[in-house]
KEZA-318169 format. One record per atom (N, C-alpha, C, O): residue in one letter; x negated, y, z negated. Coordinates in pm, whole numbers, plus 50000, padded with zeros to 5 digits. Example, Ala and Ser with C-alpha at 12.3 -4.5 7.8 and 13.67 -1.06 7.14 Angstrom:
! residues 2
A486814943149220 A487704955049220 A486804967049220 A485764966849154 S487154977549292 S486334989449286 S487105000349213 S486595011449196 
END
This chain:
! residues 367
X547100299818611 X548110300818716 X548940288218723 X550130288818751 X548330277118699 X549070264518705 X550100263718594 X551160257618610 X549800270018480 X550750269818368 X552000277618402 X553120273218377 X551790289318460 X552940297918497 X553820291018597 X555040292118588 X553270284218690 X554070277218789 X554930266618723 X556030263718770 X554440260818615 X555210250518547 X556350256318464 X557450250718460 X556100267518400 X557100273518310 X558290278918387 X559430276518349 X558040286118494 X559140292418567 X560130282318622 X561340284018603 X559680272218689 X560660262318736 X561460255918623 X562650253118638 X560790253718509 X561500247418396 X562620256518346 X563710251918313 X562330269818340 X563340279418292 X564520280118389 X565680280718349 X564190280018517 X565250280218618 X566090267718611 X567300268118633 X565460256518579 X566190244018567 X567200244718451 X568320239718461 X566760251218341 X567660252718226 X568850261518260 X569980258818217 X568610272018338 X569710280818378 X570710273418464 X571920275218450 X570200265018552 X571080257318638 X571930247718558 X573100245518589 X571340242118454 X572120233018368 X573240240518299 X574360235618290 X572920253118247 X573930261118179 X575060264918271 X576220264818229 X574770268318395 X575820272718489 X576680261218537 X577780263218587 X576190249418521 X576960237918569 X578040233718470 X578800224418499 X578140240518348 X579180236918249 X580550240818304 X580670251918355 X581590232318296 X582930235118352 X583510248118297 X583300251318180 X584270256018383 X584880268818343 X585920266818235 X586070275318148 X586650255518240 X587680252918141 X587090252218001 X587690256817904 X585870246017992 X585270244717859 X584800258317808 X584890261217689 X584300266717902 X583860280017861 X585060288217811 X584960295017709 X586210287617884 X587400295117847 X587940290717712 X588440298817633 X587830277617686 X588370272417560 X587590277517441 X588090277917328 X586290281517469 X585480286517358 X585810301117326 X585410306017220 X586530308317417 X586920322217393 X588150322117301 X589110314917327 X588130330117194 X589220330217097 X590500335217162 X590490345517230 X591630327917142 X592940332117196 X593440344117116 X593300344316993 X594040354217183 X594530366117110 X595650362417014 X596510354117045 X595630368616896 X596660365916795 X597890374516823 X597770386516851 X599050368416814 X600300375516842 X601320372516733 X601230362416663 X602300381616720 X603450379316634 X604620375316723 X604780380416834 X605440366316671 X606510360816754 X607850361216682 X607920363516561 X608880358916758 X610250357716703 X610950346416775 X610940345616898 X611550337616696 X612310326716757 X613730331516786 X614370337616701 X614200328916905 X615500333916949 X616630326016884 X616630313616885 X617570333216829 X618780327316768 X619940336716795 X619760348716814 X621140331216796 X622330339516813 X622620346916683 X622560341116575 X622930359716695 X623270367516576 X624620374116599 X625030376616712 X625310377016488 X626630383216495 X626480397916534 X625620405016482 X627320402216624 X627200415916674 X628580422016693 X629490415716748 X628730434216648 X629960441816671 X629610455016736 X628660461716694 X630350458816836 X630060471216907 X630360483016815 X631390483316748 X629470492616812 X629630504516730 X629480516916817 X628560517916898 X630400526316799 X630330538916872 X630300550516775 X630720549316660 X629810561716822 X629640573416736 X630040585716816 X629510588216925 X631000593516761 X631480605416830 X631450617316735 X631760615816617 X631090629116783 X631150641116698 X632600645316677 X633440643816766 X632880650516559 X634230655016528 X634190666116425 X633130669716374 X635350671516394 X635450682216295 X636670679916208 X637750676716257 X636470681516077 X637580679515984 X638560691215991 X638170702716013 X639830687915973 X640870698015974 X641880695015864 X641990683715817 X642600705315824 X643630703815721 X644790695615777 X645290698515885 X645200685615703 X646340677615745 X647650684415708 X648630683615782 X647660691115593 X648900697615549 X648530710015467 X647570709915390 X649320720415484 X649100732815411 X650450739315381 X651320739815467 X650600744215260 X651850750915221 X651550765615193 X650710768915109 X652240774415265 X652120788815241 X653380793315168 X654480792615222 X653210797915045 X654340800814957 X654610815814948 X653690823914949 X655880819114939 X656300832914919 X657390833014812 X657950822614779 X657670844814759 X658710846014658 X660060848314725 X660190857114810 X661050840614686 X662400842014741 X663260851714659 X664360855314699 X662740855814543 X663470865314460 X662560877014425 X661340875614416 X663160888314406 X662400900214368 X662330901114216 X663340899514147 X661130903514166 X660990904514021 X659560907013981 X658660908214065 X659350907713850 X658030910613793 X657330897513755 X657930888913690 X656090896013796 X655300884113761 X654950884713614 X654350894513567 X655310874213540 X655000873813396 X653980863113362 X653370863613255 X653770853313454 X652780842713430 X652120838613561 X652760837913666 X650830836013552 X650060830813664 X649350818313612 X648370819313539 X649840806613649 X649420794113584 X648300786613656 X648150774513635 X647540793113740 X646520785913816 X645300794613835 X645330806713811 X644220788513878 X643010795613919 X642740792514065 X643030781514113 X642190802014135 X641840799714275 X640870788014285 X639880787414213 X641170778714375 X640320766814392 X640670755414300 X640060744714308 X641660757414212 X642040746714120 X642920736314192 X643600739414289 X642870724214141 X643670713214197 X645030713314130 X645130714114007 X646080712514210 X647440712414156 X648190700314211 X647830694814315 X649220696514140 X650070685414182 X651420690714230 X651820701914198 X652090682614307 X653420686314354 X654340688614234 X654420680214145 X655030700014232 X655940703314123 X655310712214017 X656030717313931 X653980714114021 X653340723013923 X653830737413944 X653920742214057 X654150744313832 X654580758313839 X653340767013853 X652460766813767 X653280774813961 X652120783313988 X652340797613937 X651470803413872 X653510803213966 X653820817013928 X655220817513867 X656130810713914 X655370825513761 X656680827313698 X657080841913705 X656300850813670 X658310844113751 X658880857613760 X659830859613642 X660500850213599 X659870871713591 X660730874813475 X662160870113504 X662780875113597 X662690860613424 X664030855113452 X665170862813387 X666330859913416 X664880872813299 X665940879313220 X667030885613308 X668210883413281 X666700893213412 X667770898713497 X668630887813561 X669830889613578 X668000876813596 X668750865913659 X669620859013557 X670740854913589 X669140857513434 X669930851413329 X671180859713297 X672240854313269 X671020872813301 X672160881613278 X673210879713388 X674410879013361 X672740878913510 X673650876513622 X674300862913611 X675470861213645 X673530853213562 X674070839813545 X675220839613446 X676220832713467 X675090847113336 X676160847813234 X677430853913295 X678530849113268 X677280864313376 X678420870513442 X679100860813537 X680330860013542 X678290853313612 X678840843513707 X679630832513635 X680670828113683 X679110828313522 X679830818013445 X681160823113395 X682160815913394 X681170835713352 X682430841713307 X683410842913423 X684610840413405 X682930846613540 X683800847613657 X684410834113693 X685580833213730 X683600823613681 X684100810113711 X685180806313611 X686210800813649 X684940809213483 X685920805813379 X687240813413402 X688320807713388 X687140826413436 X688340834513462 X689100829113583 X690330828013581 X688370825813688 X689020820613809 X689690807213783 X690740804213840 X689080799213697 X689680786313664 X691000788113588 X691980781113613 X691000797713495 X692230800413419 X693340805313512 X694480800913501 X693000814413602 X693990819713695 X694520808813788 X695700808713822 X693650799513828 X694100788513913 X695040779213836 X696070774913889 X694680776113711 X695550767413631 X696950773513617 X697960766613629 X697000786813590 X698290793613575 X699060793613707 X700280791613709 X698350795813818 X699020796113948 X699590782413983 X700690781514037 X698840771913951 X699340758413982 X700570754913898 X701490748413948 X700600759313771 X701780756913685 X702990764613740 X704110759513744 X702730777013781 X703820785213836 X704360778913963 X705570778513985 X703470774214045 X703900767914171 X704720755314144 X705720752914210 X704290747514047 X705040735214014 X706450738713963 X707430732113998 X706520749013882 X707830753113830 X708710758713942 X709920756813941 X708090765614039 X708860771614149 X709530761014235 X710590763514290 X708930749514246 X709530738814326 X710840734114264 X711810731014334 X710860733614132 X712120729514063 X713170740614075 X714360737714091 X712730753014066 X713680764214074 X714280765514212 X715430769814227 X713520761914314 X714070762114451 X715170751814464 X716210754314523 X714920740014406 X715930729414412 X717200733614337 X718310729714375 X717030741514231 X718180745914151 X718780758914206 X719710764514147 X718250763714320 X718740775714386 X718550788314301 X719270798114318 X717570787814209 X717310799514125 X716490809714201 X716720821814189 X715510804914279 X714720813714365 X714800808714507 X715150797214533 X714460817714597 X714510814014738 X713210806814779 X712200807314709 X713290800314893 X712090793614946 X711000803814980 X709820800614970 X711380815815018 X710400826215048 X709600829814924 X708390831614928 X710340830814811 X709630833514685 X708680822114650 X707570824414601 X709110809814674 X708270798114646 X707020798114734 X705930794314690 X707180802314860 X706030802914951 X705020813314903 X703810811214913 X705530824314851 X704610834614800 X703840829314680 X702640831914665 X704530821914593 X703850816014477 X702780806014522 X701710805214463 X703090798414629 X702110788714683 X700890796214738 X699750791814719 X701140807514805 X700030815514858 X699150820714746 X697930820914758 X699770825014637 X699000829814522 X698120818514465 X696990820814421 X698670806414467 X697900794914419 X696700792314509 X695600789814460 X696890792814640 X695790790714735 X694720801314719 X693520798414727 X695140813814697 X694180824614677 X693370822214549 X692170824814546 X694030817214446 X693340814214320 X692280803314341 X691210803714280 X692590793514427 X691610783014457 X690390788914528 X689240785314499 X690660797914622 X689560804314695 X688700812714601 X687470812414610 X689340819914514 X688590828314419 X687730819814326 X686630823914289 X688220808214288 X687410799214205 X686200794114283 X685080793714232 X686460790214407 X685340785514490 X684300796414510 X683090793814510 X684760808714528 X683830820014545 X683010822214419 X681800824314426 X683670821714305 X682960823514178 X681940812314156 X680820814814110 X682340800214189 X681410788714174 X680220790214269 X679090786814234 X680490795214390 X679410797214487 X678410807514435 X677200805414446 X678890818414380 X678020828714325 X677190823214208 X676030826714190 X677830814514128 X677120808214017 X675980799514069 X674870799814016 X676260791714174 X675220783214232 X674060791514289 X672890787814275 X674400802814352 X673360811514406 X672450816814295 X671230817114309 X673070820714185 X672280826114074 X671430815214010 X670280817713973 X671980803113997 X671200791913943 X670010788814032 X668920785713984 X670220789814164 X669120787614258 X668060798514241 X666870795514241 X668500811114228 X667560822114208 X666750820114080 X665580823614073 X667410814413978 X666700811813852 X665600801513874 X664490802813821 X665900791213952 X664870781213985 X663740787514067 X662570784514047 X664130796314160 X663130802614247 X662270812714173 X661260817214226 X662660816314053 X661830825213972 X660550818213929 X659600824713885 X660530805013943 X659300797213921 X658840792014056 X659510783614118 X657700796914102 X657160792614231 X656300780214207 X655290780814137 X656730768914266 X656050756114241 X655350751414368 X655700755314479 X654350742914349 X653640737214463 X654450725714521 X654860716714448 X654700725814652 X655460715014713 X654610702814748 X655130692314786 X653280704114733 X652370693214770 X651230692414669 X651000701714592 X650520681114670 X649260680114597 X648200687314679 X648160686014801 X647340694914612 X646320701814690 X645480711114606 X645440710314483 X644800720114676 X643910729914614 X644460743814642 X644840746914755 X644500752314539 X645030765814555 X644000774514625 X642810774414590 X644460782014724 X643580791114796 X643470804614727 X643920806314614 X642870814114797 X642700827514743 X644040834814736 X644930832614818 X644190843514637 X645400851714627 X645090864214547 X644050865114481 X645980873814555 X645760886514484 X646960890514400 X647260902314385 X647650880414344 X648820882914261 X648390885314117 X647620877514060 X648900896214057 X648540899713920 X649790900113832 X650890902913879 X649600897113705 X650710898013609 X651190912413600 X650380921713594 X652510914213600 X653090927513597 X653420932913734 X654090943213746 X652960926213837 X653210930713974 X654630926814016 X655130916213978 X655270935414094 X656590932314148 X656420925614284 X655790931114374 X656990913814298 X656920906514425 X658340903314471 X659300904314395 X658440899414596 X659740896114651 X659600891114793 X658480889814842 X660700888214860 X660660882714996 X659900891515094 X659280886415187 X659950904715075 X659300913715170 X657780913415162 X657100918215253 X657240907915054 X655780907515039 X655140896915128 X653930897415153 X655940887315176 X655390876815261 X654690866015181 X654960864415062 X653780858515247 X653070847515180 X652150853115073 X651360862215098 X652260847514954 X651460852514842 X650460842214790 X649530845814718 X650650829714826 X649740819314777 X649740807714875 X650740804814941 X648590801014884 X648420790014978 X647910777714903 X646990778614822 X648520766214933 X648060753614875 X647660744414990 X648460741415078 X646420740114986 X645870731615093 X645830717215044 X645210714214942 X646490708415118 X646510694215079 X645090688515086 X644380690715183 X644700681114983 X643360675314981 X643360660314962 X642300654114954 X644560654114954 X644580639714935 X644300632415065 X643910620715065 X644510639315178 X644180633715309 X643600644815395 X643880656615374 X642800640815493 X642240650515586 X642140643915723 X641990631715732 X642210651815828 X642190646215962 X640930650816036 X640380661516010 X640500642316129 X639340645416212 X639750643516358 X640280633016395 X639490653616439 X639760652616582 X638460649716655 X637430656016627 X638500640216748 X637350637016833 X637830636716978 X639010634517006 X636890638717070 X637190638417213 X636560626017274 X635370623517255 X637350618217346 X636900605717406 X636910607117558 X637880611917616 X635810602817622 X635720603117768 X636860595017829 X637260584717774 X637370599517943 X638560593018002 X638290578418040 X639210570218039 X637030575118075 X636710561118108 X636790552417983 X637360541417985 X636200557417875 X636260549917749 X637700549117699 X638110538917643 X638460559717719 X639880559817681 X640640548917754 X641480542217694 X640350547117881 X641030536717959 X640740522917901 X641640514617890 X639480520317864 X639120507517804 X639830505817669 X640280494917636 X639910516617593 X640600516017464 X642060512017481 X642590503917405 X642700517717582 X644110514717605 X644310500017643 X645320494017606 X643360494417716 X643460480117750 X643360471517624 X644070461617610 X642460475417533 X642260467717410 X643450469317316 X643880459717251 X643990481617309 X645090484517215 X646460480717269 X647470482717201 X646500475317387 X647770472317453 X648690463917365 X649880467017354 X648160453517302 X648990444517223 X648580444217076 X648980435217002 X647790454117033 X647300454016896 X647420467816833 X647390478116902 X647530467916702 X647490480516628 X646030484916617 X645140476416613 X645760498016611 X644380502916605 X643560496716492 X642380493716511 X644190494916373 X643450489516259 X643080474816277 X642250469616202 X643680468116375 X643330454216403 X642100453116492 X641490442516503 X641740464116556 X640670463816656 X639370469616602 X638290464016622 X639490481116534 X638280488116493 X638360492916349 X639420496316297 X637190493016287 X637030498916155 X636430512816177 X635370514116239 X637100523316125 X636690536916154 X636230543716025 X636920543515924 X635030549716032 X634460556515916 X633890570115957 X633790573216076 X633540578015857 X632920591115880 X631460590515837 X631130585415730 X630590595715923 X629210598115884 X629120612415835 X629350621815912 X628790614115707 X628780627315646 X627570635415692 X626620629715747 X627580648615670 X626450656915714 X625090652715659 X624070655315722 X625080646115541 X623790641715485 X623380627915534 X622360622515489 X624150621915626 X623810608915681 X624500597215614 X624480586115667 X625110599415498 X625830588715429 X627120585415503 X627670593715576 X627600573215482 X628880569115540 X629950570415434 X629830565015324 X631010577715466 X632130580015374 X632770566815336 X633000558215421 X633060565115208 X633490552115157 X634890547915204 X635190536015208 X635730557515239 X637100554115275 X637250552415427 X636680560015506 X638020542415463 X638240539615605 X639360548215660 X640330551315589 X639240552215785 X640230560615849 X641240552515930 X641050540715957 X642310559315968 X643360553116048 X643600561716171 X643860573716161 X643520555416288 X643820562416412 X645290566316411 X646170557716413 X645540579416409 X646900584516387 X647530590016515 X648750590616527 X646690594116610 X647230600416731 X646250598816846 X645040600016828 X646790596116965 X646000595617089 X646660604917188 X647860603817214 X645890614117243 X646430623817338 X647010617117461 X646660605817496 X647900624317526 X648590618817644 X648060624517775 X648510620517882 X647120633817767 X646550639317889 X645100643517865 X644710646917753 X644310643117974 X642910646817966 X642740661817990 X643510667918064 X641750667517927 X641460681617947 X641050684118092 X640260676618149 X641590694718152 X641250697818290 X639780701718304 X639170699118408 X639220707818201 X637830712318208 X636830700918190 X635840700018263 X637100692218092 X636110682018056 X636500667818091 X635640659118104 X637810665218107 X638260651618131 X638310643118006 X638410630918014 X638240649517888 X638260642217762 X639680641917704 X640490650817729 X639950631317627 X641240629617561 X641050631217411 X640060626617355 X642000637817346 X641910640517203 X642450628817122 X643540623717148 X641660624517023 X642070614216927 X642070620516787 X641230629016756 X643030616216704 X643070621116566 X643000609316470 X643730599616484 X642090610316373 X641910600016272 X642160606216135 X641610616816104 X642980599716054 X643330604815921 X642590596615815 X642590584315819 X641970603615720 X641210597115613 X641760600815476 X642180612115455 X641770591315383 X642090594715244 X641030604115190 X639860603215228 X641430613115101 X640480622715043 X640810624814896 X641020636114852 X640850613814819 X641330614614680 X640480623414590 X640990629214494 X639180624414619 X638290632214534 X638050646314588 X637290654014529 X638680649614701 X638490662814760 X637090665014813 X636640676414825 X636390654014847 X635010655414897 X634980662315032 X634080670115061 X635960659315115 X636000665015249 X636830677815248 X637880678515185 X636340687815318 X637070700415332 X637170703715480 X636430698415562 X638090712515512 X638300716115652 X637090723415708 X636430731115638 X636830720815837 X635750728015906 X634400721215901 X633420726815950 X634320709115842 X633030702015838 X632750695115971 X633640689116031 X631500696016017 X631070688616135 X630620674716090 X629700673516009 X631260664516142 X630950650816103 X630860642116228 X631110646816340 X630510629616208 X630550619716316 X631520608716278 X631550604116164 X632320604516375 X633210593216356 X632500580716408 X631970580616519 X632490570216326 X631850557616364 X632950547016379 X633700544516285 X633030541016496 X634000530416520 X633280517116542 X632440516016630 X633610507216461 X632980494016473 X634040483516504 X635110483416444 X633710474616598 X634640463816633 X634830454516515 X633870450516450 X636080451216486 X636360441716378 X636030427516422 X635450419916345 X636390423916544 X636070410716598 X634650411016652 X634360418116749 X633760403216591 X632350403116631 X632060391316724 X632750381116721 X631020393016808 X630570382416898 X629150378416860 X628500385216781 X628670367316917 X627310362816891 X626460365017015 X626820360817125 X625340371716995 X624490375617108 X623030372717076 X622670369716962 X622190373917179 X620740373517162 X620260387917157 X620480395617250 X619620391417048 X619140405117031 X617670404816991 X617280397416901 X616870412917059 X615420413317033 X614980427817021 X615710436917060 X613770430116965 X613260443816959 X613040449417100 X612540442417188 X613410461717120 X613200468117249 X611720468917282 X611350468817400 X610880469717181 X609440470717203 X608840458017264 X607730458317316 X609590446817258 X609080434217314 X609330433317464 X608820424217530 X610100442617517 X610440442317659 X609430450417738 X609130461917704 X608900444417845 X607960451117933 X608550451718075 X609620446118101 X607850458518163 X608370460118299 X607240460018400 X606170465818378 X607510453318511 X606610454018626 X607450456818750 X608620460218740 X606850455318866 X607560458518988 X608780449519011 X609730453319079 X608740437518953 X609840428018972 X610990430418875 X612090425518896 X610740437918769 X611810440718673 X611360439718528 X610170439518499 X612320438918437 X612060437918293 X611740423518258 X612320414218313 X610810421718163 X610460408118123 X609960408117979 X609620418517923 X609930396217922 X609310393817792 X608310382517807 X608370374917904 X607410381317711 X606430370417711 X606900359617614 X607180362217497 X606990347317667 X607420335917588 X606210327117557 X605340325317641 X606170321817436 X605120312217398 X605720298217412 X606680294717344 X605110290117502 X605650276617522 X605110267017417 X604410271117324 X605430254217432 X605040244317331 X603530242617322 X603010238317219 X602810245917432 X601340244717433 X600690257617387 X599480259317401 X601470266917332 X600970279817287 X600360288017401 X599370295017383 X600970287017517 X600550294717633 X601630305117663 X602820302117657 X601200317317694 X602130328117721 X602690327117863 X601950325417959 X604020328117873 X604670327818003 X605570340118016 X606080345317917 X605750344518138 X606590356118165 X608010351518196 X608210342018272 X608990358318135 X610400355118161 X611150368218186 X611190376918099 X611730369518305 X612480381618339 X613860381118274 X614500370618266 X614310392818227 X615550393218150 X616440404518200 X615990414118262 X617740402918171 X618710413618194 X619090419518058 X619330412217962 X619130432718051 X619390439617925 X620860443517913 X621530447018010 X621330442817788 X622680447517759 X622620460317680 X621760468817704 X623520461817584 X623600474117504 X622390475317413 X621880465417360 X621940487717395 X620830490717304 X621420494917171 X622270503917166 X620980488617063 X621470491416929 X620280495516844 X619500487016800 X620130508616821 X618990514016747 X617700509916818 X617480514016932 X616840501916753 X615570497916814 X615650484016878 X614640478716922 X616830478216881 X617010464916938 X617840465517066 X618540475317091 X617740455017145 X618490454317270 X619090440417285 X618470430417246 X620290439717340 X620940426917365 X620450421417499 X620380428717599 X620110408717501 X619660402017623 X620830393817677 X621330384817610 X621250397017798 X622390390017858 X621960378417947 X622780369817980 X620680378117989 X620210367518077 X618700366618069 X618010376718061 X618190354318070 X616740352418076 X616150346117952 X615000341817955 X616900345317842 X616420339017720 X617440329017670 X618640330517691 X616940318817602 X617790308417545 X617510307017397 X616430310417349 X618480301917326 X618300299217183 X617150289217167 X617110279017236 X616220292117076 X615070283517054 X613800288617120 X612710284417082 X613930297517218 X612740303417279 X611970311517175 X612550316817080 X610650312417195 X609800320317107 X609190331517190 X608450329017285 X609490344017152 X608960355317229 X607900362617149 X607890362217026 X606990369117220 X605940377117156 X606500390917127 X607020397617216 X606410395017001 X606940408116961 X605850418216929 X606110430216924 X604610413416907 X603500422516877 X602200415816919 X602040403716908 X601270423916966 X599980418817010 X599940414717155 X598930409317201 X601010417017229 X601080412117368 X600220420217463 X600000415917577 X599710431817421 X598880439917511 X597560433017546 X596970435717650 X597110424117458 X595870416917484 X596110403017541 X595180395217559 X597390399917569 X597750386617619 X597700386417771 X598110396017837 X597200375617824 X597240373317968 X598220362117997 X598250352017928 X599040364118100 X600050354318136 X599380341218172 X598340340918238 X600010330118128 X599520316518151 X598200313618079 X597470304418117 X597900321517975 X596710319217893 X597150316317750 X598220320717708 X596330308717675 X596700305217537 X596770317417445 X596100327517469 X597570316317342 X597650326517239 X597620319617104 X597890307617092 X597300327417003 X597290322416866 X598420329216791 X598450341416779 X599340321116739 X600520326516670 X600150329916524 X599670321416450 X600380342316487 X600070346616350 X600960339316252 X602150337416276 X600370335216143 X601130328216039 X601790338015945 X602470333915851 
END
């Protein structure tokens, strides 16, 4: 029994010694949680916006035949690319050539008659002076000369009409573009009454219409007040597969009134389309990026936390202790957010591992 009395007090004494160790020393022996950090620096930032839009044809030519005749050549395929001036359809020119020969003969005859009338008139002036003919006779000769001039002009006019019809026997494309569907066959008789027979859709340029909220439109007008659109923003197309179209667009039109139903204003952007990649009716997105960039503080959105007092991030101070810093958020860009207040250049924030961090407690920065 005496032994037991000695052992128990000794054990209790050891426990008392252990409990008397300072709390700070015990805490220091606990491993600090490992965290990943980011040092704050200013980065270049340009505002980017994205609006849905739809491609539309910028120019289209609907062609018809101005002369009646038989189609003898069809020089294109549906969907083929043509250039301005390319001959698409040829109408039999033989009837027109025959008419052209007649018109030329009429012009030659009228010219001969005019030359003779002018000589007669010149001679009549001398005969009037010599009292051989009366002035009335001279006036009649002058009238015959004037009629001969009119007849020559009429013959020349008919010749020009026939020459024009000969040109119109070849239906040419007035623009660069792609030939649409048609049902014209060789041997078919066509003419003005048939209406539009072929369509050429311009493919060197294409336009996209987008709708802009009236509030954003107002801000745009303030920015564009003293600048051209291309000085303010770089405009591109996001294609249906997610790629960005290589050619930059030009803001070509801004609507003058908002829609009564939606309050949106129509904007039109024109894009080069040299390879014909874009076609009408495609659903695309227009991306507008500010040309003049600013420098901001931007951090991962995942590093931002919130409590009852507001949004905050955890900062690692020089002693490797985590501190809370409340921040004001700006625009969100993908997975990052701009910080407008609460952080300074050179600060180190915790970006990963902060769930195990306690405020005002040490942390271990991952290497």
